[in-house]
C-alpha positions in Angstrom: 102.7 93.4 132.2 103.5 89.7 131.6 106.6 88.1 133.0 108.0 84.8 134.3 109.6 86.7 137.2 107.6 86.6 140.5 108.1 90.1 141.8 107.1 89.0 145.3 110.3 86.9 145.5 112.8 89.6 144.6 114.5 92.2 146.7 115.5 95.7 145.5 117.8 98.5 146.7 116.3 101.7 145.5 118.4 104.9 146.0 116.8 108.3 145.9 113.6 106.8 147.3 112.3 110.1 148.7 112.8 111.8 145.4 110.0 112.2 142.8 110.8 109.2 140.5 112.3 107.2 143.3 109.3 107.5 145.5 106.8 106.8 142.7 108.8 103.7 141.6 109.1 102.4 145.2 105.4 102.9 145.8 104.5 100.8 142.7 107.0 98.1 143.7 105.6 98.0 147.3 102.0 97.7 145.9 103.3 94.6 144.1 104.6 93.2 147.4 108.3 93.6 146.4 110.7 94.0 149.3 112.3 97.4 148.9 115.2 98.9 150.9 115.2 102.7 150.3 118.2 104.9 150.6 118.1 108.7 150.5 120.2 111.5 151.9 117.1 113.8 152.3 119.1 116.9 151.1 117.6 120.3 151.0 117.8 121.0 147.2 114.1 121.6 147.5 111.6 121.6 150.4 112.5 118.6 152.6 108.9 118.5 153.9 107.8 117.1 150.5 110.4 114.4 150.7 109.3 113.5 154.3 105.7 113.3 153.1 106.7 110.9 150.3 108.6 108.9 152.8 105.6 108.6 155.1 103.7 107.1 152.2 106.3 104.4 151.8 106.7 103.6 155.4 103.1 102.5 155.5 104.2 99.3 153.7 105.6 96.4 155.8 107.9 95.4 152.9 109.7 98.8 153.0 112.7 99.7 155.1 114.7 103.0 154.9 118.2 104.1 155.5 119.2 107.7 155.5 122.5 108.0 153.8 124.4 109.3 150.9 125.7 107.3 147.9 128.7 109.6 147.8 129.8 108.0 151.1 131.5 104.7 150.2 131.2 103.2 153.6 127.5 103.8 153.7 127.1 102.0 150.4 129.4 99.2 151.2 127.8 98.5 154.6 124.3 98.3 153.0 125.6 95.6 150.6 127.4 93.9 153.4 124.3 93.5 155.5 121.7 92.9 152.7 121.2 90.9 149.6 119.5 92.4 146.5 118.4 91.0 143.2 118.2 94.4 141.6 119.6 97.8 142.3 117.7 100.8 141.0 119.9 103.9 141.3 117.7 107.0 141.1 119.7 109.1 143.6 121.2 112.0 141.6 121.5 115.7 141.9 119.1 117.1 139.3 118.7 120.6 137.8 120.4 122.0 134.7 120.6 125.5 136.0 121.6 124.4 139.5 124.6 122.6 138.0 125.9 126.0 136.9 125.5 127.4 140.4 126.8 124.5 142.4 128.9 122.1 140.3 130.6 120.3 143.1 127.4 118.7 144.3 126.9 117.1 140.9 130.4 115.6 140.9 129.9 114.3 144.5 126.5 112.7 143.9 126.4 111.9 140.2 130.0 110.8 139.6 131.5 109.7 143.0 128.1 108.3 144.2 127.5 106.4 141.0 131.0 105.0 141.1 130.3 103.7 144.6 127.2 102.0 143.4 129.0 100.4 140.5 131.8 99.1 142.7 129.3 97.7 145.3 127.3 96.0 142.5 130.4 94.4 140.9 131.5 92.9 144.2 128.0 91.5 145.0 125.8 89.2 143.1 123.0 91.2 141.5 121.0 90.5 138.4 121.0 94.1 137.0 121.7 97.7 137.9 119.1 100.0 136.6 120.0 103.7 136.7 118.6 107.1 135.7 120.1 108.9 132.8 118.5 111.9 131.1 117.3 113.4 127.8 119.8 116.1 128.6 122.6 113.9 127.2 121.4 114.8 123.7 122.6 118.4 124.2 121.5 120.9 121.6 120.9 118.3 118.9 118.2 119.2 116.4 117.9 115.7 115.0 114.3 115.0 116.2 113.2 112.7 117.6 116.3 111.8 119.6 117.4 108.3 118.7 119.7 106.0 120.6 122.1 106.2 117.7 122.5 110.0 118.1 126.0 111.4 118.8 125.9 112.6 122.4 129.4 113.9 122.8 128.4 117.6 123.2 126.5 118.1 126.5 125.5 121.7 127.1 125.4 121.5 130.9 127.5 119.8 133.7 124.3 117.9 134.7 124.1 116.4 131.2 127.8 115.6 131.3 127.5 113.7 134.5 124.6 111.6 133.2 126.6 110.9 130.0 129.5 109.9 132.2 127.2 107.5 134.1 126.4 105.7 130.8 130.1 105.4 129.9 131.0 104.2 133.4 128.3 101.6 133.3 129.4 100.4 129.9 133.0 100.0 131.1 131.9 98.0 134.1 130.0 95.7 131.8 132.9 95.3 129.4 135.5 94.7 132.2 133.5 93.1 135.0 130.4 91.8 133.2 128.1 93.9 135.3 124.6 94.0 133.6 123.1 97.4 133.5 120.3 99.5 131.9 120.4 103.3 131.7 117.1 105.1 131.2 117.0 108.5 129.5 114.1 110.2 131.1 112.2 112.9 129.2 110.7 115.8 131.3 108.9 113.7 133.9 105.8 115.3 135.6 102.9 114.3 137.8 101.7 114.1 141.4 104.4 114.3 144.1 106.7 116.0 141.5 109.6 118.3 142.0 108.8 121.9 143.1 111.7 123.3 140.9 110.2 122.0 137.7 108.4 124.4 135.4 105.0 122.7 135.5 105.0 122.9 139.3 106.1 126.6 139.3 103.5 127.4 136.7 100.7 125.7 138.7 101.7 127.6 141.8 101.9 130.9 140.0 98.6 130.6 138.1 96.7 129.6 141.3 98.2 132.5 143.3 97.7 134.9 140.4 101.5 135.7 140.4 103.7 136.1 137.4 105.3 133.0 135.8 108.6 133.2 134.0 108.5 131.7 130.5 111.9 131.2 128.9 112.8 131.7 125.2 109.6 133.7 125.0 107.6 130.4 125.1 109.2 129.1 121.9 110.1 125.7 123.3 108.8 122.1 123.1 109.2 119.3 125.6 108.4 115.6 125.5 106.5 115.7 128.8 106.2 112.2 130.2 103.7 111.3 133.0 105.2 109.7 136.0 103.1 106.5 135.8 104.5 105.8 132.3 108.0 106.3 133.5 107.5 103.9 136.4 106.0 101.4 134.0 109.1 101.6 131.9 111.4 101.0 134.9 109.5 97.9 136.0 109.5 96.6 132.4 113.3 96.5 132.6 113.1 94.2 135.6 110.6 91.8 133.9 112.0 91.9 130.4 115.8 92.2 130.6 116.9 89.0 132.1 119.8 88.4 129.7 123.2 89.7 130.6 123.5 93.0 128.7 124.4 96.7 128.9 121.5 98.8 127.5 120.3 102.3 127.1 116.7 103.2 126.5 114.7 106.4 126.0 111.6 106.7 128.2 109.6 109.6 126.8 106.0 110.3 125.7 107.1 110.5 122.0 104.8 113.4 121.6 106.4 116.8 122.2 104.1 119.6 123.4 104.7 123.4 122.7 105.3 125.2 125.9 102.5 127.8 125.3 100.1 124.9 124.5 101.2 123.3 127.8 100.4 126.5 129.7 97.0 126.7 127.9 96.1 123.2 129.1 97.2 124.1 132.6 95.1 127.3 132.5 92.0 125.3 131.4 92.5 122.7 134.2 93.0 125.3 136.9 90.4 127.7 135.5 92.5 130.8 135.6 94.7 132.7 133.1 98.5 132.8 133.6 100.3 136.1 134.1 103.4 135.6 131.9 106.8 137.2 132.0 108.5 136.3 128.7 112.3 135.9 129.1 115.3 134.9 127.0 116.9 131.5 126.8 118.7 130.2 129.9 122.2 128.8 129.8 122.3 125.1 129.5 118.7 124.9 128.2 117.5 123.4 124.9 114.7 124.5 122.6 113.1 121.1 122.1 113.2 117.5 123.3 111.6 114.5 121.5 112.1 110.9 122.2 112.4 108.0 119.7 111.0 105.2 121.9 110.9 102.5 119.1 113.6 100.3 120.8 111.9 100.7 124.2 108.6 99.6 122.7 110.3 96.7 120.9 112.4 95.4 123.7 110.4 96.3 126.8 106.8 96.7 125.5 106.9 100.3 126.7 104.0 102.3 125.4 103.2 105.6 127.2 99.4 106.0 127.7 98.9 109.3 129.5 97.9 112.4 127.6 99.0 115.8 128.7 95.4 116.8 129.5 94.9 113.7 131.8 98.4 114.1 133.4 98.0 117.7 134.2 94.5 117.2 135.6 95.8 114.5 137.9 98.7 116.8 139.0 96.5 119.8 139.7 94.2 117.6 141.8 97.1 116.3 143.8 98.6 119.8 144.1 95.4 121.2 145.6 95.1 118.4 148.1 98.7 118.5 149.1 98.7 122.3 149.6 95.6 122.0 151.8 96.8 119.0 153.8 100.6 118.7 153.4 100.3 115.0 153.1 
């Protein structure tokens, strides 16, 4: 990744640093000797011990410091900016989970709307080069115009989670137009890999197959996802830092651009694990979509983003990690 920017000379605030994508991004930055201040509220949406294990990995680096706090708390965010200076802010703190947004909508408003607003306000009052934030492929709703392009109409989200991510994009755009705050939103497509989220299907499938327990497969397996390996996602995030120096407000798709049928995905997982899955076929879940597929042409053109990890390689690496983590908890 060529750049005129010396990563060793920049400082970054990274929110959601104990989450899956946040941890993986922070670790890569720290490996490049970037100074990272991580913020995370360590909530219990899923097993906190996994978040603590991720955090232990980060705390091994001298250039990492951590604050436990919530972006939904304005004073916490304001105090961080008052006492520190950052070149970039990477906001990966968000409440995830399409189905969870149906069960607990208030959390999504608190974190994804109020929290994001607090980040925007702090950024506009402090000199930063760019705000980079997580959006989602969910903003495309139930569109069947594949692959999803950045010119697609995204005014019909099918879940509150998707609506909050779309709102983030609109809020960031308004802050650029009114206050000149440079920002880049990244629409992530079904991210998977080591240190991943236990609520994600690939994690649940792996656990179920290894334990010979039944796995629930929705829409009777007639689904496709643009599964994107975590290292490719992190590469895309870092490319925004080194390639988007001009003042701008951008949105990019970060996907693998190669959708995989769900039953083919399960077959690869079975082969990697060496066991057959016991499948319970179920109907479609509210808020879910049949297929996702990313048009990454603009990401490739502007950022040089080219995903490199096949589903076979990615799942092999995940299963290796899963076995080690389950045996050691580290």
